[in-house]
The first five atom37 places (N, CA, C, CB, O) and aatype in JSON, in Angstrom:
{
  "aatype": [20, 20, 20, 20, 20, 20, 20, 20, 20, 20, 20, 20, 20, 20, 20, 20, 20, 20, 20, 20, 20, 20, 20, 20, 20, 20, 20, 20, 20, 20, 20, 20, 20, 20, 20, 20, 20, 20, 20, 20, 20, 20, 20, 20, 20, 20, 20, 20, 20, 20, 20, 20, 20, 20, 20, 20, 20, 20, 20, 20, 20, 20, 20, 20, 20, 20, 20, 20, 20, 20, 20, 20, 20, 20, 20, 20, 20, 20, 20, 20, 20, 20, 20, 20, 20, 20, 20, 20, 20, 20, 20, 20, 20, 20, 20, 20, 20, 20, 20, 20, 20, 20, 20, 20, 20, 20],
  "atom_mask": [
    [1, 1, 1, 1, 1],
    [1, 1, 1, 1, 1],
    [1, 1, 1, 1, 1],
    [1, 1, 1, 1, 1],
    [1, 1, 1, 1, 1],
    [1, 1, 1, 1, 1],
    [1, 1, 1, 1, 1],
    [1, 1, 1, 1, 1],
    [1, 1, 1, 1, 1],
    [1, 1, 1, 1, 1],
    [1, 1, 1, 1, 1],
    [1, 1, 1, 1, 1],
    [1, 1, 1, 1, 1],
    [1, 1, 1, 1, 1],
    [1, 1, 1, 1, 1],
    [1, 1, 1, 1, 1],
    [1, 1, 1, 1, 1],
    [1, 1, 1, 1, 1],
    [1, 1, 1, 1, 1],
    [1, 1, 1, 1, 1],
    [1, 1, 1, 1, 1],
    [1, 1, 1, 1, 1],
    [1, 1, 1, 1, 1],
    [1, 1, 1, 1, 1],
    [1, 1, 1, 1, 1],
    [1, 1, 1, 1, 1],
    [1, 1, 1, 1, 1],
    [1, 1, 1, 1, 1],
    [1, 1, 1, 1, 1],
    [1, 1, 1, 1, 1],
    [1, 1, 1, 1, 1],
    [1, 1, 1, 1, 1],
    [1, 1, 1, 1, 1],
    [1, 1, 1, 1, 1],
    [1, 1, 1, 1, 1],
    [1, 1, 1, 1, 1],
    [1, 1, 1, 1, 1],
    [1, 1, 1, 1, 1],
    [1, 1, 1, 1, 1],
    [1, 1, 1, 1, 1],
    [1, 1, 1, 1, 1],
    [1, 1, 1, 1, 1],
    [1, 1, 1, 1, 1],
    [1, 1, 1, 1, 1],
    [1, 1, 1, 1, 1],
    [1, 1, 1, 1, 1],
    [1, 1, 1, 1, 1],
    [1, 1, 1, 1, 1],
    [1, 1, 1, 1, 1],
    [1, 1, 1, 1, 1],
    [1, 1, 1, 1, 1],
    [1, 1, 1, 1, 1],
    [1, 1, 1, 1, 1],
    [1, 1, 1, 1, 1],
    [1, 1, 1, 1, 1],
    [1, 1, 1, 1, 1],
    [1, 1, 1, 1, 1],
    [1, 1, 1, 1, 1],
    [1, 1, 1, 1, 1],
    [1, 1, 1, 1, 1],
    [1, 1, 1, 1, 1],
    [1, 1, 1, 1, 1],
    [1, 1, 1, 1, 1],
    [1, 1, 1, 1, 1],
    [1, 1, 1, 1, 1],
    [1, 1, 1, 1, 1],
    [1, 1, 1, 1, 1],
    [1, 1, 1, 1, 1],
    [1, 1, 1, 1, 1],
    [1, 1, 1, 1, 1],
    [1, 1, 1, 1, 1],
    [1, 1, 1, 1, 1],
    [1, 1, 1, 1, 1],
    [1, 1, 1, 1, 1],
    [1, 1, 1, 1, 1],
    [1, 1, 1, 1, 1],
    [1, 1, 1, 1, 1],
    [1, 1, 1, 1, 1],
    [1, 1, 1, 1, 1],
    [1, 1, 1, 1, 1],
    [1, 1, 1, 1, 1],
    [1, 1, 1, 1, 1],
    [1, 1, 1, 1, 1],
    [1, 1, 1, 1, 1],
    [1, 1, 1, 1, 1],
    [1, 1, 1, 1, 1],
    [1, 1, 1, 1, 1],
    [1, 1, 1, 1, 1],
    [1, 1, 1, 1, 1],
    [1, 1, 1, 1, 1],
    [1, 1, 1, 1, 1],
    [1, 1, 1, 1, 1],
    [1, 1, 1, 1, 1],
    [1, 1, 1, 1, 1],
    [1, 1, 1, 1, 1],
    [1, 1, 1, 1, 1],
    [1, 1, 1, 1, 1],
    [1, 1, 1, 1, 1],
    [1, 1, 1, 1, 1],
    [1, 1, 1, 1, 1],
    [1, 1, 1, 1, 1],
    [1, 1, 1, 1, 1],
    [1, 1, 1, 1, 1],
    [1, 1, 1, 1, 1],
    [1, 1, 1, 1, 1],
    [1, 1, 1, 1, 1]
  ],
  "atom_positions": [
    [[-8.76, 2.4, 35.69], [-10.15, 2.48, 36.09], [-10.98, 1.55, 35.19], [-10.65, 3.93, 36.01], [-10.67, 1.38, 34.02]],
    [[-12.03, 0.97, 35.75], [-12.9, 0.06, 35.0], [-13.77, 0.85, 34.04], [-13.77, -0.78, 35.96], [-14.02, 2.04, 34.22]],
    [[-14.23, 0.15, 33.01], [-15.19, 0.79, 32.13], [-16.6, 0.63, 32.7], [-15.11, 0.21, 30.69], [-16.77, 0.07, 33.78]],
    [[-17.59, 1.11, 31.98], [-18.96, 1.13, 32.49], [-19.81, -0.04, 32.0], [-19.62, 2.41, 32.11], [-21.03, 0.04, 32.04]],
    [[-19.19, -1.14, 31.54], [-19.93, -2.26, 31.0], [-20.86, -2.91, 32.01], [-18.98, -3.28, 30.47], [-21.86, -3.52, 31.62]],
    [[-20.56, -2.8, 33.3], [-21.38, -3.44, 34.32], [-22.55, -2.59, 34.79], [-20.53, -3.79, 35.49], [-23.37, -3.06, 35.58]],
    [[-22.66, -1.37, 34.31], [-23.76, -0.51, 34.73], [-25.06, -0.98, 34.08], [-23.48, 0.96, 34.37], [-25.04, -1.47, 32.95]],
    [[-26.18, -0.84, 34.79], [-27.48, -1.22, 34.21], [-27.77, -0.42, 32.94], [-28.61, -1.02, 35.24], [-27.41, 0.76, 32.84]],
    [[-28.42, -1.06, 31.99], [-28.69, -0.47, 30.69], [-30.17, -0.08, 30.6], [-28.31, -1.44, 29.55], [-31.05, -0.89, 30.9]],
    [[-30.43, 1.15, 30.18], [-31.8, 1.62, 29.97], [-32.49, 0.74, 28.95], [-31.81, 3.09, 29.51], [-31.93, 0.45, 27.89]],
    [[-33.7, 0.29, 29.27], [-34.47, -0.56, 28.36], [-34.21, -2.04, 28.57], [-34.16, -0.2, 26.95], [-35.01, -2.88, 28.15]],
    [[-33.12, -2.36, 29.21], [-32.79, -3.76, 29.51], [-32.93, -4.01, 31.01], [-31.36, -4.11, 29.02], [-33.65, -4.92, 31.43]],
    [[-32.24, -3.2, 31.8], [-32.22, -3.38, 33.25], [-33.18, -2.43, 33.98], [-30.82, -3.17, 33.77], [-33.6, -2.71, 35.1]],
    [[-33.5, -1.31, 33.36], [-34.39, -0.35, 34.0], [-35.09, 0.52, 32.98], [-33.61, 0.53, 34.98], [-34.66, 0.62, 31.83]],
    [[-36.18, 1.15, 33.41], [-36.94, 2.08, 32.59], [-37.22, 3.33, 33.41], [-38.28, 1.44, 32.09], [-37.09, 3.32, 34.63]],
    [[-37.61, 4.42, 32.74], [-38.06, 5.62, 33.43], [-39.54, 5.49, 33.76], [-37.81, 6.88, 32.56], [-40.32, 4.98, 32.96]],
    [[-39.92, 5.95, 34.96], [-41.32, 6.06, 35.33], [-41.84, 7.38, 34.78], [-41.51, 5.96, 36.89], [-41.06, 8.2, 34.3]],
    [[-43.16, 7.61, 34.86], [-43.76, 8.86, 34.36], [-43.19, 10.08, 35.06], [-45.26, 8.83, 34.54], [-43.11, 11.15, 34.45]],
    [[-42.79, 9.95, 36.33], [-42.26, 11.09, 37.08], [-40.75, 11.26, 36.92], [-42.6, 10.94, 38.54], [-40.16, 12.12, 37.57]],
    [[-40.14, 10.45, 36.07], [-38.7, 10.56, 35.83], [-37.85, 9.68, 36.72], [-38.28, 11.96, 36.01], [-36.63, 9.6, 36.53]],
    [[-38.47, 9.01, 37.68], [-37.71, 8.1, 38.53], [-37.4, 6.81, 37.78], [-38.48, 7.8, 39.84], [-37.96, 6.56, 36.71]],
    [[-36.52, 6.01, 38.34], [-36.12, 4.77, 37.69], [-36.95, 3.6, 38.2], [-34.63, 4.49, 37.93], [-37.25, 3.5, 39.39]],
    [[-37.32, 2.72, 37.29], [-37.99, 1.48, 37.64], [-37.02, 0.35, 37.34], [-39.35, 1.3, 36.84], [-36.74, 0.07, 36.17]],
    [[-36.48, -0.31, 38.39], [-35.55, -1.42, 38.13], [-36.3, -2.64, 37.58], [-34.8, -1.81, 39.42], [-37.36, -3.01, 38.08]],
    [[-35.74, -3.24, 36.55], [-36.34, -4.42, 35.93], [-35.57, -5.69, 36.27], [-36.42, -4.24, 34.42], [-36.09, -6.8, 36.13]],
    [[-34.34, -5.55, 36.72], [-33.48, -6.7, 37.01], [-32.8, -6.51, 38.37], [-32.43, -6.91, 35.89], [-32.78, -5.41, 38.92]],
    [[-32.25, -7.61, 38.89], [-31.49, -7.52, 40.14], [-30.3, -6.58, 39.98], [-31.0, -8.91, 40.57], [-29.94, -5.86, 40.92]],
    [[-29.71, -6.58, 38.82], [-28.57, -5.69, 38.55], [-28.97, -4.24, 38.81], [-28.06, -5.87, 37.08], [-28.24, -3.51, 39.48]],
    [[-30.1, -3.82, 38.31], [-30.56, -2.45, 38.5], [-30.98, -2.2, 39.95], [-31.73, -2.14, 37.56], [-30.73, -1.12, 40.49]],
    [[-31.62, -3.19, 40.57], [-32.03, -3.03, 41.98], [-30.79, -2.86, 42.87], [-32.87, -4.24, 42.45], [-30.78, -2.01, 43.76]],
    [[-29.76, -3.66, 42.63], [-28.53, -3.54, 43.42], [-27.84, -2.21, 43.15], [-27.58, -4.69, 43.11], [-27.34, -1.57, 44.08]],
    [[-27.79, -1.79, 41.89], [-27.12, -0.55, 41.51], [-27.74, 0.64, 42.24], [-27.19, -0.35, 39.99], [-27.03, 1.56, 42.65]],
    [[-29.05, 0.62, 42.41], [-29.74, 1.75, 43.04], [-29.48, 1.83, 44.54], [-31.23, 1.65, 42.79], [-29.85, 2.82, 45.17]],
    [[-28.86, 0.82, 45.12], [-28.57, 0.81, 46.55], [-27.23, 1.49, 46.88], [-28.55, -0.63, 47.07], [-26.84, 1.57, 48.04]],
    [[-26.54, 1.98, 45.85], [-25.22, 2.57, 46.03], [-25.18, 3.99, 45.47], [-24.15, 1.7, 45.34], [-25.96, 4.36, 44.6]],
    [[-24.24, 4.77, 46.0], [-23.97, 6.12, 45.5], [-22.56, 6.1, 44.93], [-24.13, 7.21, 46.63], [-21.62, 5.65, 45.59]],
    [[-22.41, 6.59, 43.71], [-21.09, 6.68, 43.09], [-20.41, 7.95, 43.56], [-21.19, 6.64, 41.55], [-20.99, 9.04, 43.47]],
    [[-19.18, 7.81, 44.06], [-18.4, 8.97, 44.49], [-17.12, 9.02, 43.66], [-18.07, 8.9, 46.02], [-16.23, 8.18, 43.8]],
    [[-17.06, 10.02, 42.8], [-15.89, 10.18, 41.94], [-14.74, 10.78, 42.74], [-16.22, 11.07, 40.71], [-14.94, 11.71, 43.52]],
    [[-13.57, 10.25, 42.54], [-12.38, 10.75, 43.23], [-12.08, 12.17, 42.78], [-11.17, 9.84, 42.96], [-12.14, 12.49, 41.59]],
    [[-11.75, 13.03, 43.75], [-11.33, 14.38, 43.38], [-9.83, 14.46, 43.14], [-11.74, 15.37, 44.47], [-9.3, 15.48, 42.72]],
    [[-9.13, 13.33, 43.43], [-7.7, 13.23, 43.17], [-7.41, 11.86, 42.54], [-6.87, 13.43, 44.48], [-6.89, 10.97, 43.22]],
    [[-7.73, 11.67, 41.26], [-7.61, 10.37, 40.61], [-6.2, 9.76, 40.64], [-8.04, 10.49, 39.2], [-6.05, 8.54, 40.55]],
    [[-5.18, 10.6, 40.77], [-3.81, 10.07, 40.83], [-3.53, 9.42, 42.18], [-2.81, 11.18, 40.56], [-2.62, 8.6, 42.3]],
    [[-4.31, 9.8, 43.21], [-4.07, 9.32, 44.57], [-5.13, 8.35, 45.09], [-3.97, 10.47, 45.5], [-4.8, 7.41, 45.81]],
    [[-6.38, 8.58, 44.74], [-7.45, 7.75, 45.27], [-8.36, 7.26, 44.15], [-8.27, 8.52, 46.32], [-8.43, 7.88, 43.08]],
    [[-9.04, 6.16, 44.4], [-9.94, 5.56, 43.42], [-11.37, 6.08, 43.59], [-9.92, 4.03, 43.53], [-11.75, 6.55, 44.66]],
    [[-12.14, 5.98, 42.53], [-13.57, 6.22, 42.63], [-14.16, 5.12, 43.51], [-14.26, 6.24, 41.21], [-13.55, 4.07, 43.69]],
    [[-15.35, 5.38, 44.06], [-15.98, 4.4, 44.95], [-17.49, 4.37, 44.75], [-15.66, 4.71, 46.41], [-18.1, 5.37, 44.36]],
    [[-18.07, 3.22, 45.02], [-19.51, 3.07, 45.19], [-19.73, 2.83, 46.67], [-20.1, 1.91, 44.3], [-19.15, 1.9, 47.23]],
    [[-20.56, 3.67, 47.31], [-20.81, 3.57, 48.74], [-22.24, 3.07, 48.94], [-20.58, 4.94, 49.45], [-23.18, 3.58, 48.33]],
    [[-22.39, 2.07, 49.8], [-23.7, 1.51, 50.09], [-24.53, 2.55, 50.84], [-23.59, 0.2, 50.92], [-24.11, 3.05, 51.88]],
    [[-25.71, 2.88, 50.33], [-26.55, 3.91, 50.94], [-26.97, 3.52, 52.36], [-27.79, 4.15, 50.09], [-27.0, 4.38, 53.24]],
    [[-27.29, 2.25, 52.58], [-27.79, 1.78, 53.88], [-26.7, 1.7, 54.94], [-28.44, 0.43, 53.72], [-27.0, 1.71, 56.14]],
    [[-25.43, 1.62, 54.52], [-24.32, 1.49, 55.46], [-23.08, 2.09, 54.8], [-24.08, 0.0, 55.86], [-22.38, 1.42, 54.05]],
    [[-22.82, 3.34, 55.09], [-21.73, 4.06, 54.42], [-20.34, 3.53, 54.78], [-21.8, 5.52, 54.76], [-19.34, 3.99, 54.22]],
    [[-20.27, 2.59, 55.71], [-19.0, 1.96, 56.06], [-18.62, 0.84, 55.1], [-19.05, 1.42, 57.48], [-17.52, 0.3, 55.17]],
    [[-19.53, 0.49, 54.2], [-19.26, -0.55, 53.2], [-19.18, 0.13, 51.84], [-20.37, -1.69, 53.22], [-20.11, 0.82, 51.42]],
    [[-18.05, -0.07, 51.17], [-17.85, 0.62, 49.9], [-17.06, -0.25, 48.94], [-17.12, 1.96, 50.13], [-16.39, -1.21, 49.34]],
    [[-17.16, 0.1, 47.66], [-16.49, -0.64, 46.59], [-15.52, 0.32, 45.9], [-17.52, -1.24, 45.57], [-15.92, 1.33, 45.33]],
    [[-14.26, -0.02, 45.98], [-13.2, 0.74, 45.32], [-13.16, 0.33, 43.86], [-11.81, 0.51, 46.01], [-13.19, -0.87, 43.55]],
    [[-13.08, 1.3, 42.94], [-13.05, 1.02, 41.51], [-11.62, 1.2, 41.02], [-14.04, 1.93, 40.73], [-11.12, 2.33, 40.96]],
    [[-10.96, 0.09, 40.68], [-9.61, 0.15, 40.1], [-9.58, -0.83, 38.95], [-8.49, -0.17, 41.17], [-10.52, -0.85, 38.15]],
    [[-8.54, -1.66, 38.82], [-8.56, -2.65, 37.75], [-9.56, -3.76, 38.05], [-7.15, -3.23, 37.54], [-9.93, -4.52, 37.16]],
    [[-9.98, -3.86, 39.31], [-11.07, -4.75, 39.75], [-11.98, -3.93, 40.65], [-10.51, -6.03, 40.49], [-11.69, -2.77, 40.95]],
    [[-13.06, -4.54, 41.09], [-13.97, -3.92, 42.05], [-13.65, -4.51, 43.41], [-15.48, -4.13, 41.66], [-13.79, -5.72, 43.61]],
    [[-13.22, -3.67, 44.35], [-12.72, -4.14, 45.64], [-13.68, -3.73, 46.74], [-11.3, -3.58, 45.91], [-13.9, -2.54, 46.98]],
    [[-14.27, -4.73, 47.42], [-15.21, -4.47, 48.51], [-14.43, -4.3, 49.81], [-16.25, -5.61, 48.63], [-13.59, -5.13, 50.16]],
    [[-14.72, -3.22, 50.52], [-14.07, -2.91, 51.79], [-15.13, -2.57, 52.83], [-13.06, -1.75, 51.64], [-16.24, -2.16, 52.5]],
    [[-14.75, -2.73, 54.09], [-15.63, -2.34, 55.19], [-14.81, -1.56, 56.21], [-16.31, -3.58, 55.85], [-13.79, -2.05, 56.7]],
    [[-15.27, -0.35, 56.54], [-14.64, 0.49, 57.54], [-15.25, 0.15, 58.9], [-14.81, 2.0, 57.21], [-16.47, 0.11, 59.03]],
    [[-14.4, -0.1, 59.9], [-14.84, -0.36, 61.27], [-14.39, 0.81, 62.12], [-14.28, -1.73, 61.82], [-13.21, 0.96, 62.43]],
    [[-15.34, 1.63, 62.49], [-15.05, 2.9, 63.17], [-14.3, 2.7, 64.49], [-16.34, 3.66, 63.44], [-13.29, 3.36, 64.74]],
    [[-14.78, 1.77, 65.34], [-14.16, 1.63, 66.66], [-12.72, 1.12, 66.58], [-14.98, 0.68, 67.53], [-11.95, 1.3, 67.52]],
    [[-12.36, 0.49, 65.46], [-10.98, 0.03, 65.27], [-10.19, 1.01, 64.39], [-10.97, -1.37, 64.64], [-8.98, 0.87, 64.23]],
    [[-10.89, 1.98, 63.83], [-10.29, 2.93, 62.9], [-9.48, 2.2, 61.82], [-9.4, 3.92, 63.65], [-8.33, 2.53, 61.54]],
    [[-10.15, 1.2, 61.23], [-9.48, 0.39, 60.21], [-10.46, 0.01, 59.12], [-8.87, -0.88, 60.84], [-11.66, -0.14, 59.35]],
    [[-9.93, -0.15, 57.92], [-10.71, -0.61, 56.79], [-10.27, -2.03, 56.46], [-10.53, 0.33, 55.56], [-9.08, -2.31, 56.37]],
    [[-11.24, -2.93, 56.28], [-10.94, -4.33, 56.01], [-11.3, -4.69, 54.57], [-11.68, -5.24, 56.99], [-12.38, -4.36, 54.09]],
    [[-10.37, -5.36, 53.91], [-10.54, -5.83, 52.55], [-11.44, -7.07, 52.6], [-9.15, -6.15, 51.87], [-11.09, -8.06, 53.26]],
    [[-12.57, -7.04, 51.92], [-13.51, -8.16, 51.91], [-13.27, -9.07, 50.7], [-14.95, -7.65, 51.9], [-13.3, -10.29, 50.83]],
    [[-13.04, -8.47, 49.55], [-12.81, -9.29, 48.35], [-12.67, -8.44, 47.1], [-13.93, -10.28, 48.17], [-13.03, -7.26, 47.08]],
    [[-12.15, -9.07, 46.04], [-11.98, -8.43, 44.74], [-12.84, -9.16, 43.72], [-10.49, -8.43, 44.3], [-12.94, -10.38, 43.74]],
    [[-13.46, -8.39, 42.83], [-14.39, -8.96, 41.87], [-14.14, -8.37, 40.49], [-15.84, -8.73, 42.3], [-13.76, -7.21, 40.35]],
    [[-14.37, -9.19, 39.46], [-14.22, -8.72, 38.08], [-15.43, -7.94, 37.62], [-13.99, -9.9, 37.16], [-15.32, -7.08, 36.74]],
    [[-16.6, -8.22, 38.21], [-17.81, -7.51, 37.79], [-18.34, -6.64, 38.93], [-18.89, -8.5, 37.32], [-18.26, -7.01, 40.11]],
    [[-18.89, -5.51, 38.56], [-19.47, -4.6, 39.53], [-20.68, -5.25, 40.2], [-19.88, -3.27, 38.86], [-20.9, -5.08, 41.4]],
    [[-21.46, -5.99, 39.43], [-22.64, -6.65, 39.99], [-22.26, -7.64, 41.09], [-23.43, -7.36, 38.89], [-22.93, -7.7, 42.12]],
    [[-21.2, -8.41, 40.88], [-20.75, -9.36, 41.92], [-20.27, -8.61, 43.16], [-19.61, -10.26, 41.37], [-20.51, -9.06, 44.28]],
    [[-19.6, -7.48, 42.97], [-19.15, -6.67, 44.11], [-20.35, -6.1, 44.87], [-18.22, -5.53, 43.63], [-20.36, -6.09, 46.1]],
    [[-21.37, -5.64, 44.12], [-22.59, -5.15, 44.76], [-23.21, -6.24, 45.64], [-23.61, -4.68, 43.7], [-23.57, -5.99, 46.79]],
    [[-23.32, -7.42, 45.08], [-23.94, -8.54, 45.82], [-23.17, -8.84, 47.1], [-24.01, -9.81, 44.93], [-23.78, -9.06, 48.15]],
    [[-21.85, -8.86, 47.03], [-21.03, -9.14, 48.21], [-21.18, -8.04, 49.25], [-19.55, -9.29, 47.82], [-21.31, -8.34, 50.44]],
    [[-21.17, -6.79, 48.83], [-21.31, -5.67, 49.77], [-22.66, -5.74, 50.48], [-21.17, -4.33, 49.03], [-22.74, -5.5, 51.69]],
    [[-23.71, -6.04, 49.75], [-25.05, -6.16, 50.35], [-25.09, -7.34, 51.31], [-26.13, -6.33, 49.25], [-25.69, -7.24, 52.38]],
    [[-24.46, -8.45, 50.94], [-24.39, -9.62, 51.81], [-23.68, -9.28, 53.13], [-23.66, -10.78, 51.1], [-24.14, -9.67, 54.2]],
    [[-22.57, -8.57, 53.05], [-21.81, -8.17, 54.25], [-22.68, -7.28, 55.14], [-20.5, -7.44, 53.86], [-22.67, -7.42, 56.36]],
    [[-23.41, -6.36, 54.53], [-24.28, -5.49, 55.31], [-25.38, -6.3, 56.0], [-24.91, -4.4, 54.4], [-25.69, -6.05, 57.17]],
    [[-25.96, -7.26, 55.3], [-27.01, -8.1, 55.89], [-26.46, -8.91, 57.06], [-27.6, -9.04, 54.82], [-27.14, -9.08, 58.07]],
    [[-25.24, -9.41, 56.93], [-24.61, -10.16, 58.03], [-24.36, -9.25, 59.23], [-23.29, -10.79, 57.57], [-24.51, -9.69, 60.37]],
    [[-23.99, -8.01, 58.99], [-23.75, -7.04, 60.06], [-25.04, -6.77, 60.84], [-23.17, -5.72, 59.49], [-25.02, -6.65, 62.06]],
    [[-26.15, -6.67, 60.12], [-27.44, -6.41, 60.75], [-27.91, -7.57, 61.6], [-28.47, -6.09, 59.71], [-28.55, -7.36, 62.63]],
    [[-27.6, -8.79, 61.19], [-28.05, -9.98, 61.91], [-27.23, -10.25, 63.16], [-28.0, -11.17, 61.01], [-27.73, -10.88, 64.1]],
    [[-25.99, -9.8, 63.19], [-25.1, -10.05, 64.31], [-25.46, -9.14, 65.48], [-23.63, -9.85, 63.9], [-25.71, -7.95, 65.29]],
    [[-25.49, -9.68, 66.64], [-25.76, -8.9, 67.85], [-24.46, -8.75, 68.61], [-26.85, -9.58, 68.74], [-23.85, -9.75, 69.02]],
    [[-24.02, -7.5, 68.81], [-22.77, -7.25, 69.52], [-22.99, -7.04, 71.0], [-22.06, -6.05, 68.94], [-22.04, -6.82, 71.74]]
  ]
}
């Protein structure tokens, strides 16, 4: 499993607002807030994941690298999009894939 070095840092990438919410200061923090972290309940069998809030079919598998995948419901298949050394690069790719999906007319 990857370490947490790619997570946004308080005081550098984000700050707390008066109401306790987060104020993103960098793209890293803005991208991070677009995902939900889902910890594996069976770490020996499955990896932790970051799931894109806007499109739950796009997710990032956390293993020795960050692996971007896209689930296509009508095909009942998951497609490997790419592997990244940094979580931020994986976030950017996942968001890019989602933006391309929105622009395409089926």
